[in-house]
N, C-alpha and C positions, 0 to 999 in steps of 0.2 A: 588623890589630895592629901595635901601636909595637914597634920594636926599637931596643936600642943601637947605633946607627949613624948614618950621616951623613943628617940629613934636609933636605928643601928647605924654606925659609921666605923670607917677602918682609916688607919693612917698608913701614909706612904711604906711606912717599914712593916708594916703588917699586923701591927698593932690593933685590937679591936677595942672600940669606946663607946659608952654609952652617953647621949645627951639629952636633957630635958628641959624642950623648949619652954615650958611653963614655968618653971622655977630658976630658968636661966642658971642651971648649974650643971655640971658634969661630972662625972666618976670615970675616972682612968680606969682601965682594966689592964694597962701594962706600960711597960716603960715608954715614954715618948713626950712632945713637945705638948703644952697645954692645950686643952679644947677650947672651940670658940662658941660663944654663946650664941643662938638665933634671938636677934631682938624682935619684940612682940610687934614693934610698929612697920615691921618687913615682912612678915608673915603672909599676909594676902597678896603682896606683890610677887612674892617670891612662889607661892604656890601658884599663880596663873602663870608664871614662867616656865616651872618643870610639869606642870599638869600632863600628866600620862607620858612624860617622856623618860626614856631610860637614862636618866642624870644622875651624878654624884658631885657634891660640891666639896673643895678643898682650901682651906685657907691659905695665905701665903707662906704660912710657915709649915705647910704641908700636911697638916693635920685632915682628917676626913670629916666634915661636917653634918653631910647628908648623903645618903642614898635612897634615891626613889624606888617606889614598889617594883616599877617596870624594869629598872637597872637590876635590881635584886633577882628578878625572874630571869634575864639575860645570863646573870651570873649563877644561876642555881640556888640562890640564897632565900630560905623563907624569912620575910621581913618580922614577921610576929613572933619568932621562935628566940629564946633568949641567945644572947651573943656568945657564949661558950659554946653553944650548938652548931652556930653556924659556920665557924670555921672562917677562913679568910676569903676575901672577895677576889682577888686576884692570885694566881698560883705564884707560890713564892719564886718559883725559877724567872717568872714575868716581871717581877717586882723593880730590880734594878732598870729594864728599858722603860718600865712607866717613869719611874722616878728621874730618868734621866731626861725625857720629854717635858716633865713638871718642871724641872729647873731650868730648862731652856726658856719656858715662857716667862718665869719669873725673873730670870737675869736680862730679861727684855730681847732676847734673840728672835722673838716674833710674837703674834698674837694667836697662832695657832697651831697645834702639833698633831701628829698622829702615829698610833702605836698599836701593833697587835699583840693581844695577850690572851692567855687561857683563863677562862673563870675557875675560880677554885671550887665552885660548888656543882660542876657539870662533871658528869662520867664519862660523856663521849667524847672528851679532849678536843672539842671543838674550838676553834678560836673566834674570839671576837675582836671588832675594831675600836679602840679608844681614842676619841678624838677630843682634845683639849683646847679650851677656850680660854684666853686671859680675861677675866671680868675682875681684876684686883681695884682698878681705880672706879669701878660701880659701887655706889655706897648701897644699894639695894642687896648686892651679893657680895662685894668685898673678898673675892677669890678666884679659885679656877674652876670652871666648870666642865665636868666631864661628860661626854656623849659616847654611851656603848652602841654599838650596832652589831646585830648578830649577823654573822656572815656564812652560816650554814645554808645550803641551796634551798631549804623550805623559807627560811626566812626571806633569802633573796627573791624568791618567787612571790612572797606576799608583798614585799616592797614593791615589785614589778606590778603586782595588782592593783596596789593602793596608787602608784603613780598613773597606772591607764586609767583608773577609774577616778582620779582627783576631780572634782567638779571645777576647778579654775585652771591646771595646768595639763589635764587629761585629755582623752579624745573628745569628751563632749563640746569644749569649745574649739574643736578643729573646723577649718572653713572650705575643706576640699577633700577629697579622698586621699589624694596625695599627702596632704597635712596629717589626716589619720593614720596613714601608714607610719609616716616620718614620727610621730609622736609614740606609735608602741613600739619602733626600731628602738628610739631614743631612751625610752624607759629601761631596755635592756643593755643599754651601753655601758653600765659599769659591773656587767657581770661576765667575767671573763670566760668562763666556761658555757655561755648560751650566746647565740646569734639569733634573730628574728628577721624574718622578713614576709612579704606578702605578694599573693597573685589575685588581681581582680579584674574585672571585666567592665569595658564601658557601658554596655547596655546589657540587658535581661538576656538577650541571645547573643550576644558577642563571646567570643573564645576568651578563655583566662589568659593573662599576660602577666609577666614578674613586674613590680612597681619599684623604682629606686633611681637614683641620680646614674648610674654605669651600668645597669641590668638589660640583657636583653635575651632574646629566645623566648621559646613555648613553654608551656607547662608541661611537667614530667607526667608519665603516667600515673605515678602514685598521688600526684596531686590531683589530676583530673579523676580518680578514683575517688578521692576523698570530698570532691565537690559534687560528684554524682550521686553517691549513696548518702552524705552528708554525716559519714561517720568519720571518727579520729583514725589516722592511718600512722603506724609505727614505721619511719624511714630505716632502711638498713645500710649498712655501710657501703654497699656497692651502689646505692642511689645517690649518694653525695657526693660533691657538692650540687644544691640545687639552684636553677638560675637566679632566683631571688634572694640568695643568700650570697655575703660576700666569699671571693675565691680563697677558702682557707681548708686546712684539713679538719675533718669531722669524722667522729665515731660512728654517728646516726643521728637521727633528729625524728621529728613529729611534722605529720600535715593535719590542721584541725580545720574544718569548716566555717566559714563567716557567713551564714545564711545564704542569700541569694547572691551576694556581693563577691566572694572567692574564698581564698584559703589562705590560713595563717600558717607558715611555716617555720620550725626551730632546727637550729643545728647544735648539737654537743659535741664537747670535746670526749666525752668518756661515756660509755655504754650505761654505766651507773648513774650518771646524771638523768636519764629517763626514771623518775619516780613519780609514785602516785600524786605526791605533792605538784608536780611540774605539769602531770596530765590535768590536773584540776585547775592550776593556776592560768595555763594557757587557754582552756576552755572558757574560764571566766574572761580573759582577756580576749579571746575570738567572739566571745559573745557580747562584750561592750564595745568592741570594734563595729560589729555588724549593727548594733544599735547607733552607733555614731553615724555609721554609712546610712541607715535607714532615714535618720534626721536630716543627711544631707539630701538624700535623694528625695524625700518629702519636701524639703525645702527648693529644690529644683523643680520639681512636680509643681508646688505652688506658684513658683515663679513663671514655669510655662503657662500655667492656668490664666494667671494674671494677664502675660503678655498674650494669650489667644482673645481672654475677655476683651483686652483694650484693641485688639485687630478686630474682633467684632464689632466692639462699639463703633471704631473708625469706619468699617466696611458699612456698618447700618448708617451712620451719618452721611457716608458717601452714597449710599444708595437712596437716602431720603433726598438728598440735594439732586440726584439723577433725576428721579421720579418728579420732583418739583420744576426742572429743568423741561423735561419732557410734556408736563402738563401745560406750563406756560405757553412752550414752543408750539404745541399743538393748537391751542387756542388762538394764536397769532398768526399762524400759518393757514388755517382752516378760515379764519375771517378775512385774509387778503383777497382784493379785487382784481388784482394784476398779477401777470407773470413775475415782474419785477418786484413787486411788493411781496411775494411768496418768496423768492429769493433771499431777500433784504430782511425777511422775519426769521427766517431759520438761522441765518447766521448771526444775526445780533443776540438771538436768545442763546446759541450754542457757545459765541464768544462771552457771554456774562456767566458762564459757568466756572466755579473755581478752578478746575484742573486744565482749562481750554484757554489757550493764549489767543488765537485766531482762527476764523471759520471764513471761509469763500465758497462761493458757488461759480462753477465754469461752464462755459459752453463751447460749442465749436462752430463756426462762421461757415456757410455752403462753400465747398470748394476748398476749405483751409485744411491744414494738417495739424493745427495745435489749439490746445485748448486756451481760452480767453476768458479772464476774469468777469464776471458779469455783477457780482455783488461782495462786498468784502467786509468784514468786521472785526475787533479785536485788536490787541496788540500786533507790530509786526504788519501793517496793512500794507507797506511797500514791498514786501517780500514777493506776494504774486506778481504784480506788475514788473518786477525786475528779472523774473525768471521765464525762460522760455519751457512751456510745456509741450513738447513734441511728441506727439502721438506716437510716432514710430520708432523711439527711443525706449529698448528694452531696460534701460539701465536708469531711467530718468525718474523724476518724481513721482510718487504715488499717485497723485491725481492724474499724471499723463497716462499711467499704466494701466490705469481702471479700465479704460474703453479697450484696449489690446488684449488684456487679460481676461474682460469681461467678467470681472468678480470684485470683490471687497481687497482692497491693499492697504495693509497696515506696516509699519515700522515702529517698533518699541523703543528703539534708540537710533537716531538718524547720525550720532558719531559713530556707530558699529558699522557704516557701510564699508563694503568691500573696496572700493574705489573713492579717492577724495574729488567726488565730482563737484562741480559749481555750484549746483543746486543746493547739496548739502552744507557748503560753506556758507552760502547765503542765508539759508535757514538757521544755521547755528549763531551765526552772526547776529540774526533777529531774535535770538533768544528761544528758539523753537526746538525742542529736543525730541519729541515723537510726534508721529503722523498717521491719519486714518482717512482712507478717500474712499467713497461708496458710489457706485453709479445711481443715478436718480431715472427710473422709468424702466425698469429691467434689466437686465446683465447688459443689454446693448446701450445702456444712459442714453435714451432717446430724449431726454431732458437736459441732460448735461451730468456734471458731478460735483459732488458736496465734499469739501476736503476740510478736514479738521485737525489743528496742529496743538500739542500738548506742551506745559511748562517744563514738564520734568519726564524723565524716562519711564515708560510703561504707564503715564498719566492718564492714556486713553482706553486702558485695559476695563475688564469687568464692566460696571454699570455704565459707564460712559460709553464704551463702544455697544453696549446694546440700546442705550437710547438713539445712538445715532443711526444704528440700523432699524430701528423702529421708525425714526423720522424720515428716513430715505423713502418710506412707503407712504407715509403722511403727505410728504413734499409732492412726491409722485400723483398722488391723488388730489391735491391742491392744483396742482399745475394743470391736470387733466381737466378739473372741473371748471377752471378759469379758461381753458381753450375751448370747452363744450359751451360754456355761456357765450363765447365769442363767436363760435360757429352758429349759434342759435339766432345771432342778430343776422347774419346772413352776408355780411361783408368780410368773410375770412375764406381762407383756404388751408388745407392741412399740406405741408411741405415736408418730404421724407430726403435725406440725404442717404445714398447706398455706398458702399463700397463692392463691388463684384471683382476679385481677384482671378481674372483670366488673361495672363499675359497676351496670349497671340490672337486677338479679335481682328476681323476684318479692319475696323478702323486704326488699330495700332498696327496692324501691317501697312497700311495706307500712309500713317504717319512717319513710319520708317524709310517706307520707300522713296517719298517725296521731302524727306528732312524738313515736313513742314506740321504747322499745329492744324489739326483737323477737329471741327466743331460740328456736333450733330445740330441740324435745325428742325428736322422733325423724321418719323418714323411711323411706317404702315405696313404690317404683313398682312399676308393673303393665305387663302386657302391652299394654294399651291406649295406651299412652304418656302415661299421667297419673302424677303424684307426688303421693302422700297426703301431706303434711305437718302434722305437730302442732307447734304454737308456742304460746309464752306471751308475753303481751304487757303491759306495764305502762300498760294503758288498758282503759276499759270495752270489756265484750266486743261489745256492739252497735255500737258505734263501729268496732270493728275490723272486725266482718263486714261492716258498709258499705263500709268503706275498700277490704276484701279483693276485696269483690263488684264493686268499681269498677275494679280494678287489671288492665290487660292481662296477660292470659296465666293469669289464675285461672278456673276454671270453675265453680266452687261455694267457698262459706265456711260453717262453722257455727261456733257458741258453743258449746262443749262444759260448760263450768264456770267458775266464779270462784274466784280463789285470792286470798289476803291482798295479794300484790302485782300483781295485774291479772287476766288472764281467760286462759283455754286455749281455743286455736280450732284447728278442722279446716281444712286450706286444701287444695284439690285444685286441684296446678297443671298447665298444659297443657306437653307438649314437657319438652325436657331441662332438667334443674334440677343445680345443684351437690349438693345433699344427696341428690337421687335418683340421680345418677351414683354417690356415693360409697358409697351403701347397696346399690345394684346390684353393685358389686365387692367387696360383702362386709365393707365397714367399717363399724365403729359410731362414730357421731358423738358424740364427748364432750362437745364445745363447738362452737359456730358463731357468728361474730360478724360482722353485716353492716354495714359501712361504706360510705363514698361510692367508695371504690375497688374495692369487691366483698366476696369472703369470705374469712374467716380461720378454718379448722376445725382443730380438733384432733381425730383419730380415732383408733381402734384398729383392728388388723389382726391376722389370724391368726399365729402365730408361724410357719408354714410359709411365708407369703408373703414373695415377693422384693419388696423395696422398690423397687427401680429399676423393674420391671416393673410395680409397679400404678400409680408414680406416671406412666410413661408411658401406661398405659391411661387413666389421668384426662387427660392431656394430648389424648388422641384427641377428647375432647368439647370441654375447655377448654385449647387450646394455650399460654396464658401461665402456666399452674401452675406454682408453685415451690414445691419442698420446703425449708421452714425449718428444719426439725428433726427428729431421729428419737432417740427415747429409749427404753430398756427400763425399765419401770415395774414395781416390786416391789408387788403388791396382793394381800391373801387373795382378794379377790372373784375377779379373773382366774385363780386357780389351777384353778377347775372349769371355764375356760373350753371346754373339751372337752365338756362337758355340753351348754352351748348350741348349740355347733355341731351334734352329734346331733340335738338337738331340730329345728334348722332344715333339717337335712337331710332329717327325716322327714314333715315339714309340706308340704303343697303350698301355691302362692303364694296361691291363695283362703282356705285354711285360714290361713296367717300374718297375711293380710289380715284376715279377720274378727275374729281372736283379738286383733290390735293395735286395731281400731277399737272392740272391745268393752272392751278394757282403759282406752283412754284416753276413752271415751265414756261411762265409771262404770256400765257393765251390771254390774260385779261387784261394786258397791258396795251399801250398804243403808240407806235406800231406793234404788231403782236411779236414776240421773240420766237415763238413756234406756231405753228399752223396745228389745226385740229388732226391732220393726216401726220404728222411729225410724232404728236403724243401719244395718236391711237397706235401708232407702230411699236412705241415703246412699252405699251400696256398690252400688244398682242390682240388687239382687237382694230374692226374696222372703224372708218373715219364716221359713217352716221351712226355706229352703235357708241362712238365716243360723244358725239354730239347730244344722242337722246341721253345718255347717262349725264350729262352736264346740265342739259336741260331740265330733265326731272330733277336734279339736287338743287339747283337754281330754285325752282319753281317751290320745293319745301321749305328752303331758307327764308324766301321771301314772305311765303304764308305765316311761319314761325314769328318771322319779326315784325309784321303788320298785326297780328292777332296778340301779341306778346304787350303791344304798344297799347 
C-alpha cells in the first residue's frame, strides 16, 4: 500500500530523487527536471490502482514519481533503503531504449509501448518487460504508468499457475473437458520456450487420447506410464514431439498425471528449462485441471442422476397409469354378461389409456381365411375395417400373423417395416406408430385376437405390454365363463374350427380327379379300419364313382342319388381319414372343405368335452392340426343334443352304420332308391341281418323319442 511518506523515485536519465507525499515537497538528489508532488486527494484512488502491482509512475516531463514495492522487487531494489544505496532502477545501458518508448507515448504516437530492460539491482542479468501506458490525461494519475513484468522462467511459471487458477478466467469456470484443456494451453501461449497439451479419456475405462483441434494418434508409452503409476515422467528428446503437442522441435518435456482423467504434457525448447520451478508449477496446473475435470464429471454425474430420476418418475407414473388401466379393465371385463360385451369392454378400457390410440378385437368366421373386427375403440376406428387381415400373409399386419405364428406379435415402429405394405401405410395415415397383437384363448387364439396400437414409437413397451399380456388371460377367462354360463342353459353347442394340413387326402384326390367341389355330408368309421364317407359332388354321379374307384385309398364307391346341385356318393376309404378321426372322437362334422393344403373342418362337440384334450387327440393321428377358432353357438336344434347322445350310446356300431347307410341310401324314401339287399351288399352283410339291425335301431330310436316326451 502507498503511504504518505518518503518514496523512492528515479528519473529517465537515471537520477534518483526522493518525494515526500505528506509535505508535498521533494528534494532532488541530482540534476534533472523538477519532481511532481502527489496530491493528498488522489492518494486513495492511486493506492487502489497500483495495489500490489509492479508499477512506476512518470510525469509528462519524464520524472519518476512513484515506484511500487512490487516493482522494486522485480528490479532488485530495496524500497526502504536510502536512495544512495539503491542505485539505478534500470541498468544505464537500457535507459535510452526506455526513454525512447516513453517519448513515443508523450508525443502521441500511441497509448501503449513495450520495451525489454535489465534491472539495475539484479545480479542474474535477467531481463524484464516494461510496458508503458499513457495516463497523462487522467487527472488521478497525470502521467505514464510503467508495468514491469518478470520474464524469467520462474516468474513465467508463476504467471502460468495464476492464470490457470484464476477464479474467473481459469479452469474453474470451464464448461467442458475440452474447454479445460484449451484454457490450460492458452495460459502458456505467451511463453515461447514452453508448449502444453493434454491426454484425456472419455470414460474411466477408456484409453487415453490426445485432445486438441488438430491432434490424432494414441498415447505414447511415457504418457501411459505416467497415467498408470500416477508419477511425473521426464520425457527425453527421443520421445518428442508427443501427439498432444504442436509439431515443433523440442529438447524434451514432462508428463504429469491429472488424477483419473489423463495426463498433462509439456514440451521445452531447451533441456535447462526443465527446472524445479517448472516441475512444481506444472504439478499445480495438473492438480488444478484435475479438480476442474472432477467438477465437470460431478456435474455430468449429477445431470445423469437427475435424468435417471426423471426417467424413473416417468416410468413410475407410467406404471401407475398402466396398473389403473389393468384394474379398471379387469372389473369391466369380468362383469360383462355376453361375449360381445367382453370384447367391447377390453377395447374401450385399453383405448382410454394415454399411450394407446386404438384397440380392437378380431375373430375368424367359419370357413373364412381372414380376421374380422368384432369390437373397435379409440382413434382411427376406420383402420381395421379398411384393411384385409389375411391369415396366410406372413408379412401382413401383426393381428393377422398372431394365429399363424401362434404367439404375441409386436412392432415398435410401423414405419420401420422392410416393405411398404398397404396395411403399414394405412396405419401410419391413421396416426398409428406401433402395434401389439395377442391371441385370446391359448396360443391358438380360439377366442380371437386382441390388437392394440400406440400413438408413438415404442409406446406399447414395458408396462403397457405387460397389461395387455395380463388382460389376454383375463379376457380368455371371461369369454370362457360367458360360454359356460350359456352352456348351462342347454341351448348352446361348442363349435370348433380346425385346419388339418394333409394335402393328399382321399377327398382332395377326388376333387382333383373330378375338377369339382366335394362336400362331406357324414362320416362313420368302423372296426375294420374303413371309413364310410357320404359326400355331395357338383358333378355327374357316374363320373364321380369312376374317379373315386380309381383313387388310391378308396375300396369302394357308389352313386346313391342325384341332386339339383350334383350327386350324393358313398365312398368307403381305407385307413385313417380326417373325417373318420373326427367322427371317432364324437365330433359332428358341420362343414368340411377340402383344399390343396388339406382339410378345413367345422365340427361340434359335446359340451362336456375338454377342447384341448380333443385337439390333442386329433393330433395323435394328424400332428399338424391347428385349432383356428372355438365358439359357443346358440341354436335351438342343439338344445336337445342330450337326446342324440342317448341314442348314439344305445346303438351298437353295426346298428348305427346300418341306420346311417339306410338313411343316405334312400331306403326310407318312397319309392325306395335302394333295396335292403343293395344296402346290405355295400355293408358286407346279408339282407336279413341288415333288416334286423335297422329294426332294432328304429325301436331304440322310437323308445327314446317317446320316453323323452
